[in-house]
Steps between C-alpha positions, in 0.01 A plus 500: 500500500648842403569740781209727575529867418544703814278797421592680819869505405424586138283793602770622740761493225258672262435776752874541559556529124225763468644689796846489340368633168311781678812590695705520182232716337501748791879541529552734205210738577614510862852594392360778280285627788795512740712674238226758439460568871876552537504739205206692645680538834819613328315753286311631803834552677632679190193726496548585869867583441411721204230676703755572775746636242223711347410646842866580566534673163181700556627604845829606343312693230296681767815581697682632193208723409577692821746774402701487822555124471591542134751774586655285773535207258654725234749644750600150611582428134723810486265726306481874561241763416569740213719785621651303791865402519604156601809443708697182560683486831792258513761405756269474798597252772301181501269469798447184696 
């Protein structure tokens, strides 16, 4: 008499095979999802950094629109107003 088919084992193996196929089918979309989430986080961080830089530049623009700040910056670069004389003092002792 041929051995009887063990339907309980066969169904278990069938379910394992279906589970394996489903797992393989979900791997690639899951990888794409994780990659997309990482890119979104990176781009959000880039946007925040650019917003901070924009705020700093706007603050600098506001400060430079003030004539006294602009004059101080120009003097620190060695610029003089028309009609002024600039002098260079050399030979001073170095302070500690």
